[in-house]
C-alpha positions in Angstrom: -0.3 0.0 -0.3 1.4 3.9 -0.6 3.2 4.9 2.0 3.4 8.7 2.8 6.5 11.1 1.5 8.2 13.7 3.0 5.0 16.1 0.6 2.3 14.1 2.1 3.9 14.5 6.6 4.4 18.3 6.2 1.3 18.9 3.9 -0.5 17.1 7.0 1.4 18.1 10.0 0.4 22.0 8.3 -3.2 21.4 8.7 -3.1 19.6 12.0 -1.3 22.9 13.4 -3.9 25.1 11.8 -6.3 23.4 12.7 -5.6 23.3 16.0 -5.1 27.2 16.9 -8.5 27.5 14.8 -10.4 24.9 17.8 -8.8 27.4 20.3 -9.7 30.4 18.6 -13.5 28.6 18.5 -13.7 27.5 22.2 -12.3 30.7 23.6 -15.2 32.5 21.2 -13.1 34.5 19.1 -14.5 32.5 16.5 -18.0 32.4 15.8 -19.8 29.1 14.9 -20.7 30.5 11.9 -17.2 31.4 11.5 -16.0 27.8 12.7 -18.5 25.9 9.9 -16.2 26.0 7.1 -13.1 25.6 8.7 -14.2 22.2 10.5 -16.2 21.0 7.0 -12.4 21.3 5.5 -11.1 19.2 8.5 -13.9 16.2 8.0 -16.0 17.5 11.5 -20.1 17.9 10.8 -22.3 19.2 13.9 -24.6 16.4 14.5 -27.7 16.2 16.7 -25.8 15.5 20.0 -22.2 16.0 19.6 -19.6 16.5 16.1 -18.9 14.2 14.3 -15.7 13.5 13.1 -15.5 12.0 9.1 -12.0 10.1 8.5 -10.2 9.8 5.0 -10.1 6.1 4.0 -8.8 6.5 0.0 -10.0 3.8 -2.2 -10.9 1.8 1.3 -7.1 0.4 2.1 -6.3 0.1 5.7 -2.9 -1.3 7.1 -3.4 -3.2 10.2 -1.4 0.0 12.3 -3.9 2.8 11.1 -7.1 0.1 12.0 -5.6 0.0 15.6 -4.8 3.3 15.5 -9.2 3.8 14.1 -10.2 1.4 16.8 -7.9 3.5 20.0 -8.9 6.7 19.1 -12.6 4.6 19.2 -12.3 3.5 22.6 -10.9 7.2 24.3 -12.6 9.4 21.9 -16.3 8.5 21.1 -17.7 5.5 23.0 -16.0 2.8 21.9 -16.8 2.2 17.6 -16.6 3.6 14.4 -19.1 3.6 11.4 -18.3 2.4 8.6 -20.2 3.9 5.3 -20.5 3.7 1.5 -17.7 6.1 0.7 -15.2 3.6 2.6 -14.9 6.2 5.3 -14.9 5.8 9.8 -17.0 9.0 10.9 -17.0 8.8 15.1 -20.2 10.0 16.1 -19.2 11.1 19.6 -16.3 13.3 19.3 -15.3 16.6 21.9 -14.8 19.6 19.8 -11.6 20.6 22.5 -9.9 16.6 22.0 -10.0 17.0 17.8 -6.7 18.3 16.9 -5.1 15.3 19.1 -7.0 13.1 17.1 -6.2 14.3 14.2 -2.8 14.2 15.2 -2.5 10.6 15.9 -3.8 10.0 12.6 -1.1 11.9 10.9 1.2 9.2 12.9 0.3 6.2 10.8 0.1 8.7 7.9 -4.1 9.4 8.2 -5.9 12.8 7.9 -9.7 13.9 7.5 -8.9 16.4 4.8 -11.6 16.4 2.0 -13.5 14.1 3.7 -16.2 17.3 3.5 -16.6 20.4 2.1 -17.8 21.9 -2.3 -14.5 20.1 -2.6 -13.3 16.3 -4.3 -14.0 13.7 -1.9 -12.7 10.4 -0.9 -11.4 8.7 -4.3 -12.8 5.1 -4.2 -12.2 2.3 -6.1 -13.3 -1.4 -5.1 -12.2 -3.9 -1.7 -10.5 -6.3 -3.8 -8.7 -3.7 -6.0 -5.2 -5.9 -7.1 -6.1 -9.0 -5.8 -10.4 -10.0 -7.8 -9.9 -12.8 -10.0 -11.7 -10.9 -13.0 -10.0 -7.5 -12.6 -8.0 -6.3 -15.6 -5.6 -4.7 -14.3 -5.1 -2.7 -10.8 -6.4 0.3 -10.6 -5.4 1.8 -7.1 -1.7 3.9 -8.5 -4.0 5.8 -10.5 -6.9 6.5 -7.5 -3.9 7.0 -5.9 -2.8 9.2 -8.4 -6.0 11.8 -8.5 -6.2 11.2 -4.6 -2.3 13.2 -4.3 -3.6 15.8 -6.9 -6.9 16.4 -5.7 -6.4 16.8 -1.8 -5.7 20.5 -0.9 -6.4 21.8 -4.9 -6.5 25.0 -5.2 -8.8 25.5 -8.2 -11.3 22.8 -6.8 -11.3 23.4 -3.1 -14.4 26.0 -3.4 -16.6 23.8 -6.5 -20.7 24.5 -6.2 -20.5 20.8 -4.4 -19.3 18.4 -3.8 -17.5 16.0 -5.5 -16.9 12.0 -6.0 -14.9 10.4 -8.6 -14.2 6.1 -7.9 -12.6 4.2 -10.7 -13.4 0.2 -11.7 -11.0 -1.8 -13.9 -12.6 -5.2 -13.6 -15.5 -6.8 -15.5 -17.9 -7.1 -12.3 -18.1 -3.3 -11.1 -18.0 -3.3 -7.9 -17.2 0.5 -7.4 -20.9 1.5 -8.8 -18.4 3.9 -11.0 -22.2 5.0 -12.4 -23.3 6.4 -9.7 -20.8 9.5 -9.1 -19.7 13.2 -10.6 -17.2 11.4 -12.2 -16.7 7.2 -13.7 -13.5 5.4 -14.6 -13.4 2.3 -16.2 -9.9 1.2 -16.8 -9.0 -1.5 -19.5 -6.3 -2.6 -21.2 -6.2 -1.9 -25.7 -5.2 -4.6 -28.4 -2.3 -3.1 -27.7 -2.2 -3.6 -24.2 -1.9 0.5 -23.1 -3.5 0.9 -20.4 -7.2 3.4 -21.9 -10.1 5.5 -19.9 -14.0 5.6 -20.5 -14.6 8.0 -18.4 -18.6 8.7 -17.9 -20.2 11.8 -15.5 -23.0 12.8 -14.8 -23.6 10.4 -12.7 -25.2 10.8 -8.8 -27.7 10.2 -6.3 -29.3 12.7 -3.8 -32.9 14.1 -4.5 -32.1 14.2 -8.7 -30.9 10.5 -8.9 -28.7 9.8 -12.5 -27.3 7.1 -14.0 -23.6 8.7 -15.5 -22.8 8.8 -19.1 -19.9 8.7 -21.2 -18.6 11.0 -22.8 -15.2 9.9 -24.3 -13.8 6.1 -24.1 -10.1 5.2 -25.6 -8.3 8.2 -23.3 -4.4 7.5 -22.7 -4.2 6.6 -19.1 -1.1 9.5 -19.6 -4.0 12.2 -20.0 -5.7 10.9 -16.6 -5.4 14.0 -14.5 -5.5 16.9 -17.5 -9.1 15.0 -18.3 -10.7 14.8 -15.1 -9.4 18.9 -14.5 -10.7 20.2 -17.7 -14.5 18.3 -16.5 -14.0 20.1 -13.1 -13.4 23.6 -15.0 -16.5 23.2 -17.0 -18.2 22.1 -14.0 -16.3 25.3 -11.9 -17.7 28.1 -14.9 -21.0 27.3 -15.6 -22.2 24.7 -12.3 -24.9 26.9 -10.1 -23.7 28.2 -6.7 -27.7 30.2 -6.2 -29.8 26.5 -5.3 -27.3 23.8 -3.5 -29.8 21.3 -5.0 -29.8 21.9 -8.2 -25.8 22.6 -7.8 -23.9 18.9 -8.3 -22.5 18.1 -11.9 -25.0 15.5 -13.5 -28.1 18.7 -13.2 -25.5 20.8 -15.1 -24.7 17.9 -17.5 -28.7 17.6 -18.0 -29.4 21.1 -18.1 -26.8 21.3 -21.1 -27.1 17.4 -22.8 -24.4 15.3 -22.6 -23.2 16.5 -26.7 -22.9 19.9 -25.6 -21.7 19.1 -21.9 -19.2 16.8 -24.1 -18.2 19.6 -26.1 -17.3 21.8 -23.2 -15.0 19.8 -22.1 -13.2 18.5 -24.7 -12.7 22.8 -25.5 -11.2 23.2 -22.4 -8.7 19.8 -22.4 -7.5 21.2 -25.8 -6.3 23.8 -23.8 -4.8 21.2 -20.8 -3.5 18.5 -22.9 0.0 17.1 -23.4 1.4 20.2 -21.0 2.7 19.7 -17.6 -0.6 17.5 -16.0 0.3 14.9 -18.4 1.3 12.0 -16.8 4.6 9.8 -17.0 5.6 6.1 -16.8 8.1 7.7 -14.0 5.4 9.2 -11.9 3.4 6.2 -12.5 6.4 3.3 -11.9 7.2 5.9 -8.9 3.6 5.5 -7.5 2.3 1.7 -8.0 5.7 0.5 -6.9 3.8 1.5 -3.4 1.8 -1.8 -5.2 3.8 -5.0 -6.1 2.3 -7.7 -4.5 3.4 -8.6 -2.0 5.2 -12.5 -1.5 2.7 -14.5 -2.4 3.3 -18.4 -1.1 3.6 -20.8 -3.9 0.1 -22.9 -3.1 -1.8 -25.3 -4.3 -5.8 -24.1 -5.2 -7.4 -27.1 -3.4 -5.7 -26.8 -0.4 -6.7 -30.7 1.4 -7.4 -28.9 5.0 -9.4 -26.1 3.2 -11.4 -29.1 1.7 -12.0 -31.3 4.4 -13.2 -28.5 6.8 -15.7 -27.7 4.4 -16.7 -31.5 4.1 -17.4 -32.0 8.1 -18.7 -28.0 8.9 -21.7 -27.4 7.1 -21.8 -23.7 9.3 -18.6 -23.1 7.8 -19.1 -24.3 4.0 -22.4 -22.0 4.2 -20.1 -19.1 5.2 -17.4 -19.6 2.5 -20.2 -19.5 0.3 -21.3 -16.2 0.4 -18.5 -14.3 2.5 -15.4 -15.3 -0.4 -14.4 -13.2 -3.1 -12.2 -15.3 -5.6 -8.6 -14.7 -5.9 -6.3 -13.5 -8.8 -3.4 -16.0 -7.1 -3.8 -20.0 -6.9 -4.2 -20.7 -2.6 -5.5 -17.3 -2.1 -9.5 -16.4 -1.1 -10.3 -12.6 -0.3 -12.4 -12.7 2.7 -15.6 -10.3 3.3 -16.2 -10.2 7.2 -19.7 -8.7 8.0 -20.2 -6.0 9.5 -24.0 -7.1 10.0 -24.4 -9.8 12.2 -28.4 -8.6 13.1 -30.8 -6.4 14.5 -28.5 -6.2 17.7 -26.3 -4.4 15.8 -26.0 -1.1 13.2 -24.9 -1.7 9.6 -21.6 -0.3 9.6 -20.7 -0.3 13.4 -17.5 -2.2 14.1 -16.1 -2.0 18.0 -12.9 -1.1 18.9 -12.4 -4.7 19.7 -13.7 -5.7 16.9 -11.3 -3.4 15.0 -8.4 -4.7 17.0 -9.3 -8.0 16.1 -9.5 -7.6 12.5 -6.0 -5.7 12.9 -4.0 -9.1 14.3 -5.6 -11.3 11.6 -4.7 -9.1 8.9 -1.3 -9.5 9.5 -1.2 -13.9 11.5 -2.8 -14.6 7.8 -1.8 -11.9 5.3 0.2 -9.4 5.0 -1.7 -6.5 7.5 -4.2 -4.9 4.7 -7.8 -4.4 5.1 -9.9 -3.1 2.9 -13.0 -1.1 3.4 -16.1 -2.3 0.9 -18.8 -0.6 -0.7 -21.2 -2.1 1.6 -19.6 -0.5 4.5 -18.5 -5.1 5.4 -14.3 -5.3 6.1 -12.2 -7.0 3.1 -8.8 -8.8 4.1 -7.2 -9.5 0.9 -5.2 -12.3 0.7 -6.0 -15.1 3.3 -4.5 -18.5 2.2 -7.1 -21.2 1.7 -5.6 -23.7 4.5 -6.0 -20.7 7.2 -9.9 -20.1 6.5 -11.1 -22.2 8.7 -9.1 -20.5 11.3 -10.2 -17.7 11.0 -13.5 -18.5 10.8 -13.7 -19.5 14.2 -12.0 -16.2 15.5 -14.3 -14.1 13.1 -17.2 -16.0 14.9 -16.1 -15.3 18.5 -15.8 -11.4 17.1 -18.9 -11.2 15.8 -17.9 -10.6 12.3 -18.4 -14.3 10.8 -22.0 -13.9 9.5 -22.9 -15.7 6.1 -24.9 -12.7 5.1 -22.9 -11.0 2.0 -24.5 -10.1 -0.7 -28.2 -11.3 1.2 -31.5 -9.4 2.3 -29.8 -9.0 5.3 -26.3 -7.4 3.8 -28.2 -4.6 4.9 -26.7 -0.8 3.4 -27.9 1.9 5.6 -26.6 5.7 6.7 -27.2 6.0 10.4 -29.8 8.2 10.1 -32.0 10.2 12.4 -30.3 8.9 15.0 -27.1 10.9 14.8 -27.3 13.0 11.8 -29.6 16.6 11.9 -30.7 16.8 7.9 -32.4 13.2 8.3 -36.4 13.1 7.6 -36.3 9.2 9.1 -34.1 6.6 11.4 -33.1 3.9 9.5 -31.0 2.2 12.1 -34.0 0.8 14.1 -35.6 0.0 10.6 -32.7 -2.2 9.6 -33.4 -3.9 12.7 -36.3 -4.6 12.4 -36.4 -6.4 9.1 -32.8 -8.3 10.1 -34.9 -9.5 12.9 -38.3 -11.3 10.8 -35.2 -13.0 8.3 -33.6 -15.0 10.2 -33.7 -17.8 8.6 -29.8 -18.6 7.2 -31.9 -21.0 4.5 -34.2 -18.7 4.2 -31.7 -16.3 3.3 -29.7 -18.5 0.5 -33.0 -19.7 -0.9 -33.9 -16.0 -1.6 -30.7 -15.5 -3.5 -28.5 -12.2 -4.5 -31.0 -9.5 -3.1 -29.8 -5.6 -2.2 -30.9 -3.7 0.4 -30.3 0.5 1.0 -32.2 2.5 3.8 -31.3 6.2 3.5 -32.6 8.9 6.5 -33.3 11.1 3.4 -33.0 12.4 -0.1 -29.0 12.8 0.5 -29.3 9.0 -0.4 -26.6 8.5 1.0 -27.7 4.8 2.1 -28.0 4.4 -2.2 -31.2 3.1 -1.6 -32.4 4.2 -5.5 -29.5 1.0 -6.3 -30.7 -1.2 -3.6 -32.5 -3.8 -5.1 -35.3 -2.8 -2.3 -35.1 0.8 -1.4 -36.1 2.2 1.2 -36.1 6.3 1.8 -37.3 8.1 5.5 -40.0 11.4 4.2 -41.4 13.1 7.0 -45.1 13.4 6.6 -46.7 16.4 9.0 -43.6 16.1 11.2 -43.9 12.0 11.4 -41.5 8.9 10.5 -42.8 7.3 7.1 -40.5 5.4 4.9 -40.8 5.2 1.0 -40.3 2.1 -0.9 -38.3 1.3 -4.4 -38.0 -2.2 -6.0 -36.4 -2.7 -8.8 -32.6 -0.7 -8.8 -29.0 -2.2 -9.1 -25.3 -1.0 -9.3 -22.8 -2.6 -11.0 -22.4 -2.9 -15.3 -26.5 -2.9 -15.8 -27.1 -0.6 -13.1 -30.7 0.7 -12.8 -32.4 3.5 -10.6 -35.3 1.9 -8.3 -38.7 3.1 -8.8 -41.5 4.1 -6.2 -44.5 1.3 -6.3 -47.0 4.4 -3.8 -47.9 5.3 -0.8 -45.1 5.6 1.9 -45.4 3.0 4.7 -45.5 4.1 8.9 -41.8 2.5 10.7 -44.2 -0.2 11.9 -45.7 -1.5 8.6 -42.3 -1.8 6.8 -41.3 -5.3 8.0 -44.6 -6.3 6.9 -44.1 -5.1 3.4 -40.3 -6.1 3.3 -42.1 -10.1 3.6 -44.9 -9.3 1.5 -42.6 -8.1 -1.0 -39.9 -10.9 -1.2 -43.0 -13.3 -1.0 -44.5 -11.4 -4.7 -40.7 -12.7 -5.1 -40.8 -16.3 -4.0 -44.2 -16.9 -6.0 -43.0 -14.9 -9.7 -39.2 -15.9 -9.8 -38.4 -18.8 -12.5 -35.2 -21.1 -11.7 -32.8 -19.3 -9.9 -33.9 -16.3 -11.1 -32.3 -13.3 -8.9 -35.0 -10.6 -7.7 -33.6 -7.7 -9.6 -34.8 -10.7 -12.4 -37.6 -11.0 -11.6 -38.3 -7.4 -11.3 -36.9 -6.0 -14.3 -39.6 -9.8 -15.8 -42.8 -8.6 -14.5 -42.6 -5.0 -13.7 -44.0 -3.5 -10.3 -47.7 -4.9 -10.2 -47.6 -8.1 -9.3 -45.3 -5.7 -6.0 -48.1 -3.6 -5.5 -51.2 -6.0 -5.4 -49.8 -7.3 -3.1 -48.5 -4.8 -0.9 -51.2 -2.6 -0.8 -53.9 -5.4 -0.9 -56.4 -4.7 2.3 -57.4 -7.8 4.7 -61.3 -8.4 3.5 -63.4 -7.1 6.5 -66.4 -9.8 6.9 -69.6 -8.8 6.3 
């Protein structure tokens, strides 16, 4: 993984010192909350319902064991013993004392971490999939270009005050696990017939109040032009994006207003001033960064490990976990392991305790190369586990509550913190997730349902990505009460779709029954091993509506 150079260290340390002074002036009253607001947002600090929330950057979702231990220490010493991993592959601490923030940032700096640009109208955390560098279906490793983008966008003065926040994601595998169509810029990296790295560029994606899928504006872009082309897009957005209405300020609104062809022409015209200039990447610079992502010292293993096969045969619970929670690895004899943060109704999705973080950090060193990934779905990933060690790891994960065999199933719920914490939320997300998990606890029944994603957002900002869940749940306000709107048919990946609303919203108490009726309808209509989303595409919404909104007959 990438390690800071002198420039990174100097930048982060200077930001810590700067913010320490700003916090001191806020506490003394020299700065008002209004004056302090833009300063704290530049350092990932939000004022939520009950306390300050600190969002820490995890670039492209990659952590070392030492970094995860640092996060565990912050959770234990400065929060309430846990952290919340997000769909942006970051971590949030929800109970932070303002006076302690500079010390927290200093602790982060000592392990090469920070909270810069995790909020504000700037380029946010650069993301890619959690299996980058190890996935069996990967075309090439996207992390070097993700890191180059991170360095280029961090405190880039031209793009620190954009019309609205800006998100970039990269994918370089046959299956898109980075949801690139949902981002302001989505980049698909591949090799052409000559073996050269090329980029397919999508723009104008995003969820929120106006969900839109990104559209292609260029294909075949040579990797050397990555920064100059992204800069051209950002310049066009910075120049033409709306600043008078934050609800219409995202690039997706600009692209929609201009039309994709007109927007592409603007970008191409701007790019003519930038291409082949100082922003053009060199082979030397790429190799400098790529060296940080060289493959670790993998052992030469047999892909058909006898110990692993024996454990599968004698332990059906372990076999069920392997069937759901392992991702094929490009190196024979290894697997990438997904540790579920969704064990059931007792733990909110994405929450991980300090003790669990410390355990995962230890496992990453014992069973791998000291690296952990954060998945878009809010789970943790150990990317390099020998198959011979999987049974031992599984037993330890069971002890820590991180071995639920539900990856990709109905209870692998994506959920934002919602109204329990967020001042923007219209409704709570966590109790809804817990009520659904309580209703669907039979492991075999979940397996029989197969692949089915359920995403929950507490408001239209869509931090839970409800639009792209096969089942989406959105919290809405109706006369001061919390209600929930249901969408069906959303999907992420190469065939992304936005879910469609099925009808009027429901009270919190009704939601588990509604989801059960949706699932029962799917069972009745599915053909063979058809996935939920494919059934919805085939039969449409009407059968689901009829079942969900049917009223019991009143006896005569």
